[in-house]
PABA-771843 format. One line per field, with one value per residue (C-alpha): x, y, z. Coordinates in pm, 1 decimal, decimal comma, always signed. Layout:
px = (X/...)
py = (Y/...)
pz = (Z/...)
END
This chain:
px = (+9487,9/+9729,8/+9707,1/+9714,0/+9741,8/+9650,2/+9729,0/+9414,5/+9428,2/+9133,2/+8891,1/+8735,8/+8430,8/+8255,3/+8074,4/+8414,3/+8510,8/+8187,6/+8239,0/+8595,0/+8497,5/+8210,2/+8434,6/+8694,9/+8436,1/+8301,1/+8635,1/+8615,8/+8841,6/+8842,8/+8728,0/+8768,7/+8797,8/+8874,2/+8911,3/+9055,1/+8978,7/+9226,8/+9513,7/+9419,4/+9444,3/+9255,4/+9353,0/+9205,9/+9258,5/+9290,1/+9286,7/+9485,2/+9220,1/+9231,7/+9551,0/+9700,8/+9603,7/+9238,2/+9236,6/+9388,6/+9148,5/+8848,9/+8947,7/+9032,5/+8700,6/+8516,1/+8731,5/+9027,9/+9397,9/+9535,5/+9864,0/+9986,2/+10162,3)
py = (+9137,2/+9379,6/+9597,0/+9970,5/+10261,4/+10610,4/+10932,3/+11147,0/+11518,9/+11748,4/+11521,7/+11700,4/+11498,1/+11161,1/+11270,9/+11322,1/+10969,7/+10829,3/+11014,7/+10888,0/+10530,5/+10532,1/+10675,0/+10404,5/+10126,0/+10240,7/+10163,6/+9820,1/+9566,1/+9734,6/+9570,7/+9596,4/+9975,3/+10133,3/+10510,7/+10677,3/+11042,6/+11054,4/+10908,2/+11076,8/+10756,3/+10489,4/+10123,4/+9874,9/+9567,9/+9632,4/+9399,6/+9452,5/+9673,6/+9917,6/+10107,6/+10358,9/+10637,2/+10527,7/+10515,3/+10862,8/+10998,0/+10855,3/+11032,3/+11356,2/+11334,2/+11386,1/+11683,5/+11552,0/+11531,0/+11177,3/+10997,8/+10642,2/+10607,3)
pz = (-8896,4/-8743,5/-8434,8/-8499,6/-8259,6/-8371,4/-8189,8/-8203,1/-8127,0/-8063,3/-7876,1/-7578,1/-7470,7/-7489,8/-7807,0/-7974,0/-7872,1/-8015,9/-8347,6/-8375,4/-8292,5/-8543,4/-8817,6/-8764,6/-8745,5/-9083,0/-9252,8/-9420,0/-9250,8/-8908,8/-8586,4/-8209,1/-8199,0/-7863,4/-7825,5/-7514,9/-7448,6/-7159,5/-7361,5/-7689,6/-7885,9/-8072,6/-8089,7/-8332,7/-8546,1/-8918,8/-9215,9/-9534,3/-9695,5/-9401,5/-9482,0/-9240,3/-9482,3/-9476,3/-9096,4/-9063,8/-9327,1/-9139,9/-8817,8/-8994,2/-9178,3/-8850,0/-8751,4/-8553,4/-8631,6/-8645,6/-8700,2/-8663,7/-8330,0)
END
């Protein structure tokens, strides 16, 4: 497992945080997801199958811009 931090742009409310967290938790190999509205970031643990591209795609799939920090 590796620690990953994603910069997430476009979140405005707790519902946005919940959508982002759920999208990341749905990626195989991801655990311990924490999303901060105030800091505009998500931190998580990712296994080998959870590539950076898959993590970014999951966040962008629910309508937010993401990049690996």
